[in-house]
C-alpha positions as CSV (number, residue, x, y, z in Angstrom):
1,M,-21.9,2.6,20.2
2,T,-24.4,1.7,23.0
3,A,-25.5,5.3,23.3
4,A,-25.9,5.9,19.6
5,S,-29.1,5.5,17.7
6,P,-29.7,2.2,15.9
7,A,-29.1,3.9,12.5
8,V,-25.8,5.4,13.6
9,R,-24.7,2.0,15.1
10,Q,-25.5,0.3,11.8
11,Y,-23.7,3.1,9.9
12,L,-20.6,2.6,12.1
13,L,-20.7,-1.2,11.5
14,V,-21.1,-0.8,7.8
15,T,-18.2,1.7,7.7
16,G,-16.0,-0.5,9.8
17,N,-16.6,-3.5,7.5
18,Y,-15.9,-1.3,4.5
19,W,-12.7,0.1,6.0
20,A,-11.4,-3.4,6.8
21,F,-12.1,-4.7,3.3
22,T,-10.6,-1.6,1.7
23,L,-7.3,-2.1,3.5
24,T,-6.9,-5.6,2.1
25,D,-8.1,-4.5,-1.4
26,G,-5.6,-1.7,-1.7
27,A,-2.8,-3.8,-0.3
28,L,-3.6,-6.7,-2.6
29,R,-3.6,-4.4,-5.7
30,M,-0.2,-3.0,-4.8
31,L,1.2,-6.5,-4.0
32,V,0.2,-7.9,-7.4
33,V,1.4,-4.9,-9.4
34,L,4.9,-4.7,-7.7
35,H,5.4,-8.5,-7.2
36,F,4.6,-9.4,-10.8
37,H,6.6,-6.4,-12.2
38,Q,9.5,-7.7,-10.2
39,L,9.1,-11.1,-11.8
40,G,9.6,-9.6,-15.2
41,Y,5.9,-9.2,-16.4
42,S,5.3,-6.5,-19.1
43,P,3.0,-3.6,-18.3
44,L,0.3,-5.2,-20.5
45,Q,0.7,-8.5,-18.8
46,V,0.4,-6.9,-15.3
47,A,-2.8,-5.1,-16.5
48,M,-4.3,-8.4,-17.8
49,L,-3.9,-9.9,-14.2
50,F,-6.7,-7.4,-13.2
51,V,-9.0,-8.0,-16.2
52,F,-11.1,-10.7,-14.5
53,Y,-11.2,-8.4,-11.3
54,E,-12.9,-5.8,-13.3
55,V,-15.0,-8.0,-15.6
56,F,-16.5,-9.9,-12.6
57,G,-17.1,-6.5,-10.9
58,V,-19.3,-5.5,-13.8
59,V,-21.4,-8.7,-13.5
60,T,-21.4,-8.6,-9.7
61,N,-22.8,-5.2,-9.4
62,L,-25.8,-6.1,-11.6
63,V,-26.5,-9.5,-9.9
64,G,-25.4,-8.3,-6.5
65,G,-28.0,-5.4,-6.6
66,W,-30.7,-7.9,-7.4
67,L,-29.5,-10.3,-4.5
68,G,-29.2,-7.3,-2.1
69,A,-32.8,-6.3,-2.8
70,R,-34.1,-9.9,-2.3
71,L,-31.8,-11.1,0.5
72,G,-30.7,-8.0,2.3
73,L,-27.5,-5.9,2.1
74,N,-26.1,-7.5,5.2
75,R,-25.9,-10.9,3.5
76,T,-24.2,-9.5,0.4
77,M,-21.7,-7.6,2.5
78,N,-20.9,-10.6,4.6
79,L,-20.5,-12.7,1.4
80,G,-18.1,-10.1,0.0
81,L,-15.9,-10.4,3.1
82,A,-15.9,-14.1,3.0
83,L,-15.0,-14.2,-0.7
84,Q,-12.0,-11.8,-0.2
85,V,-10.7,-14.2,2.5
86,G,-10.8,-16.9,-0.1
87,A,-9.1,-14.8,-2.7
88,L,-6.3,-14.0,-0.4
89,A,-5.9,-17.6,0.6
90,M,-5.7,-18.6,-3.1
91,L,-2.6,-16.6,-3.6
92,A,-0.7,-18.1,-0.6
93,V,0.6,-20.9,-2.7
94,P,4.1,-22.0,-3.8
95,A,5.5,-19.7,-6.5
96,A,5.3,-22.3,-9.2
97,M,1.5,-22.3,-8.8
98,L,1.3,-18.5,-9.3
99,T,0.5,-18.8,-13.0
100,V,-1.4,-16.1,-14.9
101,P,-4.6,-18.1,-15.0
102,W,-4.5,-18.8,-11.2
103,V,-3.8,-15.2,-10.3
104,M,-6.6,-14.0,-12.7
105,A,-9.0,-16.5,-11.0
106,A,-8.0,-15.2,-7.6
107,Q,-8.5,-11.6,-8.9
108,A,-11.9,-12.5,-10.3
109,L,-12.9,-13.7,-6.8
110,S,-11.6,-10.5,-5.2
111,G,-13.4,-8.4,-7.8
112,I,-16.7,-10.2,-6.9
113,A,-16.0,-9.6,-3.3
114,K,-15.0,-5.9,-3.6
115,D,-18.2,-5.0,-5.5
116,L,-20.5,-6.9,-3.3
117,N,-19.0,-5.1,-0.3
118,K,-19.0,-1.7,-2.0
119,M,-22.5,-1.9,-3.3
120,S,-23.8,-3.1,0.1
121,A,-22.0,-0.3,2.0
122,K,-23.2,2.5,-0.3
123,G,-26.7,1.1,-0.8
124,S,-27.3,0.7,3.0
125,L,-27.0,4.5,3.5
126,K,-30.1,5.2,1.5
127,T,-32.0,3.0,4.0
128,L,-30.4,4.6,7.1
129,V,-31.0,8.3,6.3
130,P,-34.6,9.7,6.1
131,G,-35.6,10.8,2.6
132,D,-36.3,14.4,3.7
133,Q,-32.6,14.9,4.8
134,P,-30.6,15.1,1.6
135,A,-27.8,17.2,3.2
136,K,-27.3,14.5,5.9
137,L,-27.2,11.8,3.2
138,Y,-24.5,13.8,1.3
139,R,-22.4,14.1,4.4
140,W,-22.7,10.4,5.3
141,V,-21.9,9.4,1.8
142,A,-18.9,11.7,1.6
143,L,-17.6,10.5,4.9
144,L,-18.0,6.8,4.0
145,T,-16.4,7.3,0.6
146,G,-13.7,9.7,1.7
147,S,-12.6,7.5,4.6
148,K,-12.6,4.4,2.5
149,N,-10.4,5.9,-0.1
150,A,-8.0,7.3,2.6
151,L,-7.7,3.7,3.9
152,K,-7.2,2.4,0.4
153,G,-4.2,4.7,0.3
154,V,-3.0,3.2,3.6
155,G,-3.6,-0.2,1.9
156,F,-1.3,0.7,-1.0
157,F,1.5,1.5,1.5
158,L,0.7,-1.5,3.6
159,G,1.0,-3.8,0.5
160,A,4.3,-2.4,-0.4
161,V,5.6,-2.7,3.2
162,L,4.3,-6.2,3.7
163,L,5.9,-7.3,0.4
164,A,9.3,-6.0,1.5
165,T,9.0,-7.5,5.0
166,L,6.9,-10.6,4.9
167,G,7.2,-11.6,1.2
168,F,4.2,-12.2,-1.0
169,D,2.9,-15.4,0.8
170,G,3.3,-14.0,4.3
171,A,1.5,-10.8,3.3
172,V,-1.6,-12.4,1.8
173,L,-1.9,-14.9,4.7
174,T,-1.7,-12.1,7.3
175,M,-4.5,-10.1,5.5
176,A,-6.7,-13.2,5.2
177,G,-6.5,-13.9,8.9
178,A,-7.3,-10.4,9.9
179,L,-10.3,-10.1,7.5
180,A,-11.7,-13.4,8.7
181,L,-12.0,-11.9,12.2
182,V,-13.9,-8.9,10.7
183,W,-16.3,-11.3,8.9
184,V,-17.2,-13.1,12.1
185,G,-18.1,-9.7,13.8
186,S,-20.1,-8.6,10.8
187,V,-22.2,-11.8,10.8
188,V,-23.0,-11.4,14.5
189,F,-23.8,-7.7,14.7
190,L,-25.1,-6.4,11.3
191,K,-28.9,-5.9,11.1
192,T,-30.5,-8.9,9.3
193,D,-33.0,-7.0,7.1
194,L,-30.8,-4.2,6.0
195,G,-31.8,-3.0,2.5
196,R,-34.2,-5.8,1.7
197,A,-37.0,-4.8,-0.7
198,S,-40.6,-5.1,0.4
199,T,-41.3,-7.1,-2.8
200,K,-39.1,-9.6,-4.4
201,P,-37.6,-8.0,-7.6
202,K,-37.7,-9.9,-10.8
203,F,-34.3,-10.8,-12.4
204,R,-35.4,-8.8,-15.6
205,E,-35.4,-5.6,-13.4
206,L,-31.6,-5.6,-13.2
207,L,-31.2,-2.9,-15.9
208,S,-32.2,0.6,-14.9
209,K,-35.2,2.3,-16.5
210,S,-34.4,5.7,-15.0
211,P,-32.9,8.2,-17.6
212,A,-31.1,10.1,-14.7
213,I,-29.4,6.9,-13.4
214,N,-28.5,5.8,-17.0
215,R,-26.8,9.1,-17.7
216,L,-25.1,9.3,-14.4
217,S,-23.8,5.8,-14.8
218,A,-22.4,6.7,-18.3
219,A,-20.7,9.7,-16.7
220,R,-19.3,7.5,-14.0
221,L,-17.9,5.0,-16.5
222,F,-15.8,7.6,-18.3
223,L,-14.8,9.4,-15.1
224,F,-13.2,6.3,-13.7
225,G,-11.9,5.2,-17.0
226,A,-10.0,8.6,-17.1
227,R,-8.4,7.9,-13.7
228,D,-7.4,4.3,-14.3
229,V,-6.1,4.7,-17.8
230,W,-2.9,6.3,-16.4
231,F,-3.0,5.6,-12.7
232,V,-3.4,1.8,-12.4
233,V,-0.5,0.4,-14.4
234,A,1.1,3.2,-16.4
235,L,2.1,5.4,-13.5
236,P,3.6,2.8,-11.2
237,V,5.6,1.2,-14.0
238,Y,6.8,4.6,-15.2
239,L,7.9,5.5,-11.7
240,A,9.8,2.2,-11.4
241,T,11.4,2.1,-14.9
242,Q,11.9,5.7,-15.9
243,L,12.5,7.4,-12.5
244,G,14.1,4.5,-10.6
245,W,11.7,4.5,-7.6
246,S,11.7,1.5,-5.3
247,A,8.6,-0.5,-4.4
248,P,8.2,1.2,-1.0
249,Q,8.6,4.6,-2.6
250,I,6.0,3.9,-5.1
251,G,3.6,2.4,-2.6
252,G,4.2,5.3,-0.2
253,F,3.6,8.0,-2.8
254,L,0.4,6.4,-4.2
255,A,-0.7,5.8,-0.6
256,L,-0.3,9.5,0.4
257,W,-2.1,10.4,-2.8
258,I,-5.1,8.3,-2.1
259,I,-5.2,9.3,1.5
260,G,-5.4,13.0,0.5
261,Y,-7.9,12.1,-2.2
262,G,-10.1,10.5,0.5
263,A,-9.7,13.4,2.8
264,V,-11.0,15.7,0.0
265,Q,-13.9,13.4,-0.6
266,A,-14.9,13.6,3.1
267,L,-14.8,17.4,2.9
268,A,-16.7,17.5,-0.4
269,P,-20.0,18.7,1.1
270,A,-18.3,21.8,2.6
271,I,-16.2,22.5,-0.5
272,T,-19.0,22.1,-3.1
273,S,-21.4,24.2,-1.0
274,L,-19.2,27.3,-0.6
275,R,-21.3,29.3,-3.0
276,S,-24.7,27.8,-2.2
277,R,-26.3,26.0,0.7
278,A,-28.2,23.7,-1.7
279,V,-27.1,20.0,-2.1
280,P,-25.6,19.4,-5.6
281,D,-27.5,18.5,-8.7
282,G,-26.6,17.7,-12.4
283,R,-25.3,21.2,-13.0
284,A,-22.7,20.8,-10.2
285,A,-21.5,17.5,-11.7
286,F,-20.9,19.2,-15.1
287,G,-19.3,22.2,-13.4
288,W,-16.7,20.2,-11.5
289,A,-15.9,17.9,-14.5
290,L,-14.8,20.8,-16.6
291,P,-11.6,21.8,-14.8
292,L,-10.7,18.1,-14.5
293,T,-10.5,17.9,-18.3
294,L,-7.5,20.3,-18.2
295,L,-5.3,18.6,-15.7
296,P,-4.2,15.4,-17.5
297,A,-3.7,17.4,-20.7
298,G,-1.6,19.9,-18.7
299,I,0.6,17.2,-17.3
300,A,1.1,15.6,-20.8
301,L,2.1,19.0,-22.2
302,A,4.6,19.7,-19.4
303,L,6.2,16.3,-19.9
304,A,6.3,16.9,-23.7
305,T,8.1,20.2,-23.3
306,G,10.8,18.7,-21.2
307,W,9.9,19.8,-17.7
308,P,11.4,17.5,-14.9
309,P,9.1,14.5,-14.8
310,G,9.3,13.8,-11.1
311,P,8.0,17.2,-9.9
312,V,5.5,17.4,-12.8
313,L,3.9,14.1,-11.9
314,V,3.8,14.8,-8.2
315,A,2.3,18.2,-8.6
316,G,0.0,17.1,-11.4
317,L,-1.3,14.1,-9.5
318,M,-2.0,16.2,-6.4
319,A,-4.1,18.6,-8.4
320,F,-5.9,15.8,-10.3
321,G,-6.6,14.0,-7.0
322,V,-8.3,17.1,-5.5
323,V,-10.6,17.7,-8.4
324,F,-11.3,14.1,-9.2
325,A,-12.2,13.4,-5.5
326,L,-14.8,16.2,-5.6
327,N,-16.3,14.7,-8.9
328,S,-16.4,11.3,-7.4
329,A,-18.0,12.4,-4.2
330,L,-20.7,14.3,-6.1
331,H,-21.5,11.2,-8.2
332,S,-21.7,9.1,-5.1
333,Y,-24.3,11.4,-3.6
334,L,-26.3,11.7,-6.8
335,I,-26.8,8.0,-7.3
336,L,-28.3,7.7,-3.8
337,S,-30.4,10.8,-4.4
338,Y,-31.8,9.4,-7.7
339,A,-32.2,5.8,-6.5
340,R,-35.5,4.4,-5.3
341,E,-35.6,3.8,-1.5
342,D,-37.4,0.4,-1.8
343,G,-34.9,-1.9,-3.6
344,V,-32.1,0.7,-3.6
345,S,-29.5,-1.9,-4.3
346,L,-30.9,-2.4,-7.9
347,D,-30.2,1.2,-8.8
348,V,-26.9,1.3,-6.9
349,G,-25.8,-2.0,-8.4
350,F,-26.4,-0.8,-11.9
351,Y,-24.5,2.4,-11.3
352,Y,-21.5,0.6,-9.8
353,M,-21.7,-1.8,-12.8
354,A,-20.9,1.2,-14.9
355,N,-18.1,2.2,-12.4
356,A,-16.6,-1.3,-12.8
357,A,-16.8,-1.1,-16.6
358,G,-15.0,2.2,-16.5
359,R,-12.2,0.7,-14.3
360,L,-12.0,-2.3,-16.6
361,L,-11.6,-0.1,-19.7
362,G,-9.1,2.1,-17.9
363,T,-7.0,-0.8,-16.6
364,V,-6.7,-2.6,-19.9
365,L,-5.9,0.7,-21.8
366,S,-3.5,1.7,-19.0
367,G,-1.2,-1.3,-19.8
368,W,-1.7,-1.4,-23.6
369,V,-1.5,2.4,-24.3
370,Y,1.6,2.7,-22.1
371,Q,3.3,-0.2,-23.7
372,V,2.5,1.1,-27.2
373,A,2.8,4.9,-26.8
374,G,4.0,5.8,-23.3
375,L,2.6,7.8,-20.4
376,Q,1.8,10.9,-22.3
377,A,-0.6,9.1,-24.5
378,C,-2.4,7.7,-21.4
379,L,-2.7,11.3,-20.1
380,W,-4.3,12.6,-23.3
381,L,-6.7,9.7,-23.4
382,S,-7.6,10.5,-19.7
383,S,-8.4,14.1,-20.7
384,A,-10.7,12.9,-23.5
385,F,-12.5,10.5,-21.2
386,V,-13.2,13.3,-18.7
387,T,-14.5,15.5,-21.5
388,V,-17.1,12.8,-22.4
389,A,-18.1,12.5,-18.7
390,A,-18.6,16.3,-18.6
391,L,-20.8,16.3,-21.8
392,V,-22.9,13.4,-20.5
393,S,-23.4,15.3,-17.2
394,L,-25.1,18.1,-19.0
395,A,-28.2,15.9,-19.4
396,L,-28.4,15.2,-15.6
397,P,-31.4,16.6,-13.7
398,R,-30.8,20.2,-12.5
399,R,-32.7,20.4,-9.4
400,A,-31.3,20.5,-5.8
401,A,-33.2,20.1,-2.5
402,A,-32.5,22.5,0.3
403,P,-30.6,21.0,3.3
């Protein structure tokens, strides 16, 4: 750290903060899904526990982008860490107090924390990489995003293991204590003016006026809705109820999937540049979305024709994860490429507002559609969502800078 350049040191600090937060976020999601499923909650009821998490994520990205531009991304990142500690502590209460409204309130706080942290981490990269180095920006974004998602997978497994060993209360208290130590280090070492705009942006500037960012945000909404409509609630509940998997088995499988997904994201610059040395543009976003439309539909068809559901879901989810990871990494680079350098958090916040809206839509539909029509219906809806994302991507700018 001492021998690295200031930009690299800040990048490592931001990445470390993001990693620590992601571990608790992934673990908490798995804890809530499995614990409340064990308590007898229906799939729709489990999905509703996350509604405020996603709703407040939508609001937070808009307001958080404005705050980051005015106050600095270091402050919004530290605030996110502190709020997550509070959300975890809220859940360490006697079982009688774990009512639906209480859990939804804790999830709301966690949703605010997650999107403050995410927006701050991603937005800070634009300020740390010179504008004439797009290939370096792509690599740094891919590494941050990929490593974060790999650790989210570890968090899924961690949540399942902590639930089995420490119980719900012990798990959330352990995570709250560890994250509080990370927050102290972040307050001390993170640069104080990271991402602060040169002029104070007005509150009315929250909504993006850039056609490219608006279109990319729409594509992001449907892309993440396509993932979560079958992944968040429908898949874990199906594995538990139809295939008889235990909580550690479900947590371990989903953890390995997300770890692999993160690894592919980290390698995205090398994979997407196999045919060309140019960094990606809107044409690449459309091209990589097309094959993704076929995968959920293929899984649904295989299940409908009576193929063994276990192998179909494992193989299908692996293929979906690879292609989805490349799409996600491309989007994560493109938003920073399109964003203004001065006040970057405004554009990044608007984009991740759409990301949160997609997760919200997918989460609610995951519980409702699964309860009404089953897993195959969730998969068909996923394919339709990706198709919309691909069509929207056709209108993205088609220019790429040389590395």
